Structures are given as C-alpha cells and as structure tokens.
N, C-alpha and C positions, 0 to 999 in steps of 0.2 A: 433884478427884481426877484423877490422871494416867491416860493411856490404858494404860500398862503395868500399873498396879495393877488396872484394870478387867478386863483380859484375863487377869490372873493370871501375867504374865511378870515375872520378877525383874529388878531393875535391872542385875545382872551380865550376864544373857543379852542384855538390850537394848543394853548397852554393847559386848558382843562383836559383835552384828549391826552396830552403827554402825562399829566398828573394821574389820570385814570389808568393809563398803561403801567405807570410806575407802581401804583398801589395794587394793581392786579399781579404784578411780578414780584413785588417786595416780599410777601410772605414765603414764597417759594425760595427766593434767594436767601432769606434769613434762616429758613429751615436747613437748606444745604450748608450754609455757613456754620450753623450750630452742629450739624452732623460732622463736619470736618473738625471743628473744635473739640467735639466729644471724642472723636477718633484719636486726635492728638493727645488729649488728656489720658485716654485709655492706654495709648502707646507708652506714654511716660510712666504710668502706673505699672504696666506689665514689664517694662524694662527694669523698673526698680525692684519689683517682686521677684521676677524670674532671673534677671541678670545679676542680682545681688547674692545669689545662692552659690557661693564658692566652697562651702564646707563639703558639699556632696562629692567634689572632685577628690578630696583627700580620702573620704570614705571609700570611694570607688578604687583608688589606688591601693588602699589597704586590703580590700576584697580581692583584687587581682593578686596581691602578694600572698594571701591565704591560699588561693587556688594553686599558685606556683609552688608554695611550700608543701601543700598536700600532695601534689603530683610528684615532687622530689622525694617526699617521705615514702610514698606508696611504691614508686619505681625502685627504691632501694630494697624493698621487700620482694623476694623472688616468688612468693606464694600468690601475689596478685596478678591476674591476667589483664590483658588490654581491656576486656569488657568490664572488669571490676573498676578499673581506673576511670573509664568513661562514665560508669554508673555513679561513682563517688562525686565526680565533677558535676554531673547532671543534677544530683541532689543538692549540691551547693548552689548551683545556678537557680534551681527551682525555689529553694526555700530562703536563701540569703540575698539574692540579687534584688536590687530596688530599681524600679523602672525610672525613677527620677534621675538616675545616673546617665540615662540616654540623652538627657537635655544638658547641653553645655551652656554655661552662663554667658560665654562670649558670643553666642548666636543671637542673644536677645538685644540687638541694637535697636535704635529708635525706629528705623524703617522696617526691620523685621517684626517689631512689635506692632507697628502700624499695619503691616500686611496681615498679621494675626487678627487684629481688631476688625479690619475690613472683611476678612474671611468669616468672622463671627457674625458680622452684620448681614452678610449675604446668605448664610446657611441656616439661620434660625427661622424655622417655619411655624412651629406650633406654640411657642412660648410656654410650653410645659417643661420646666426644668427642675431637676433635683439639686438641692444644695448639699455638697459633700462635706466631709468632716474637716478638711483642711482649708487654709486661706486661699490656695490657688483655685480650688473648685468653687469656693464662695465668690471669688473675684470674677471668674468666668461666668458664673450664673448671673451675677449682678450686671455685668456688661452685656450679656446676651439678652436679658429681660428688658433692659433699657433700650437696646438697639432694636428689639422687636417693636417696642412702642414707637420708636422713630420711624420704622418702616410703615407701620399702620398709619401714622400721622401723614407721612409723605404720600401714601396711597390715597388717603381721604382728601387732603388738600389738593392733590393733583387732579381730582375729579370734581371738585366743587366749582371752580371758576370756569 
C-alpha cells in the first residue's frame, strides 16, 4: 500500500505537490545548467583565442637568439665589464620583452580554459571593468561582465522562493 493511501491523500493532491516542488526547483536548475553551458562556451572560445596563438613562440625564440647574439658580441669585446653586459641584457628585457610570451598555447586546453572561466566567475565582484585595446582583454571583459550578471541573478533567484 502506498504512503499516500495510508495518509488519506489523493493521488491528484500528491501530483500537485510534486509539480509545485518541481516548478520551485526548475528555475534554479535551469540557471545552473545555463551557467555550465556558458562556462563551456567560454572555455571553447578562450581555447580558440589563446590556444591558437603559436606565432608568439617563434617571436620568443628569435628574441632569445638576439639576447644570446648580443652576449656573444659583447663578451668578445674586452672593454665590456660584467656589469655592462648585465645592463645591456636588462635593457633588452625591459624594452623588447613581451609578456604574451609567458603564455604558452599548449596550456590552453579545454579544461584549463574552463578553469579560467570559473575563476573569472568567482572573482568578479564589482562589475566595473575596463575594455582594453586588444581582443583578449575585450574577451575577458565580456566574459566577466556576463558572469557578473549570472551571479546576481543566481543570488536574486536563490532568495526569492
């Protein structure tokens, strides 16, 4: 014998309760699902944008070759001291080094990009973002601003019901 029959509750009333619970839970589940889908889409986009940048490796290797060439040329000249060589390399590093070279394209796997997206979701607090001049900063700003809206909607919907 079912629990509903033992308590004297009709099947229709029981199904209404079940439907009410479902519709109370459905918006939250849909929001979580949309956040996961949004993170997956963002991960694919970041993987494509950041992972597709292989030309910077070639530029980096050329830069390293220039440093090695400079050191070889300077060490051949006896008038340069150790401090002069360090100063020359320091100037090259300061003015010619590009920070994009620190990012390797092979690090931007799908799960690495997903981790980055989730980090952006959880660290955006004020939604005051500046859009930078290049596509990476624009992409980060767009992702962060939309994720901030998701967080506010989640907060609002979590306290409504």
